[in-house]
C-alpha positions, 0 to 999 in steps of 0.5 A: 786189715786183720789177720785171718786167725783173729777173724776166724775166732769170731766165727768159730771156736778155734781148738788147738790140735796139739799137746805142746804147752808152749804152742797153746800159750802162743795161740791161746785157743779156747779148747785143746784136743790130743790123740795117741799120736800127739801124746807120743810126739810130746812125750818124747820132747825133753821139756816134758820128761819129768811129767812122763817120768812122774806118771810112770813112777806113779803107775809102777807104784800102784800096779807093779805087775801090770803098770804100762797101760796105767802109765799111758793113761796117767801120761795122757791125763797128766798132759791133759791136766796141764793143758786144762790150766792153759785153756778156758774150755775143754781138753779131749783125751782119747781112749786106747784105740785097741778098745774101739770094738769093745763097748764095755771096755771103752766105758770102763776106760773112760770112767778110769780117765775121768777118775784120774782127772778128778784126782788132779782136781779137774772136773769132768765138765772140763774133759771130753773123752775121745772114742773112735766112731765105730758102732761100738764106740758110739754105743759107749758114748751114749752110755757115758753121756747118760752118766754125765761124761761128755764125749768126742767121737773122732775118725768121722768119715761118713754122714751115717757115723755123724747121725748115729752119734747125734742120735746117741746124744753125743756132745761133739763129733770130729769129721776128718777133712784132710784124711778124706781129701788124701784118700780121693787125691791118692786115687784120682790125682784130682786137682781139688783147687778147681773141684769140690774138696770132698773133705770140705763137702763132707763137713758141709753135709754133716753141718747142714744135716745137724742144723736142719734136724736141730741136733745140739751135737757140736761139729768140730772139723779136724785134720786140715791140709790147707788154709783154704780148707779151713776158711771154706769151713769158717762158721763151723761150730769148732775147728781143731787146727794144727800149730803150723796152720795156726801160725800161717793163719796168724800171718795172713791178712785179709777179709774172712767171710762166714762160709757156714751158717744155720740160716735158711738151711733146707731139711735133707732126707732123714738118714737111717742110723740103725745098727744094720744101716750103719754097718751097711753104709760103712761097708759100702763107703770104701773111703770111710771104711778104709780111713776108719780102719787106718786111723784106729791102726795108726793110733794103736801103733803109736800107743804101742810105741809109747808103751815100748818107750816108757819101759826104759824109764 
């Protein structure tokens, strides 16, 4: 009998949620995604100190008076360049979270990141720029997509975020299964083994809406807490999975059926994704409002921690 990971790769594109080169080699995903928290984690590992130090040295040379933000960009891109050598698909690199409510600043930063990749010979087609799914982030992604810079809208917790991104022509969105699950579990203490998992249900809703409305935007479910959440979403366009869960999937034998399909999907009611409707829907969804803000704060915290760490190099 085949292992679950082998079967999952036949149903969905598997993406590794890590910046660790050794784990990419081990699990051989097609794509890889990073964020400030993952970059901070691997930047502290002994195996990657030379890469970090080289990026910092280049930033100090180019911008001696204001080098730290440039250094972090260079560190993120340096990891992305190496990761691009290990996968056949795309690498996601995130714009600093502090810019999440500044559309022009996000656009400028995305262009800078793509230019850094180009300096290393990595074409923009191999890179996805990650932006928080704020209204401002979605508008930045719309402009970038028009320029041929593909985007990954992250921290998606509500259908209106997903629809606004799809209407903007965004290449890919990342709805966060586990963080939605966490929020409801912490407040209700419910046993989701016997009830509908709200994180899984959110992705199912987005997936069905996109397929029924013929959006080409890729749905990449993220932030998993269990094998069951992953298998319940098999067939989703893409699944970005942590190394621990990839390892577990690679050790479990069984028969995996396709949980999601775009066949025979009835068209749901059209969602208003105008700015006013977007802001009202996010305001009225306590979970989405809190988790989006929390995600931005955490990514910004880890960005600042990395900034402090590199001062001593």
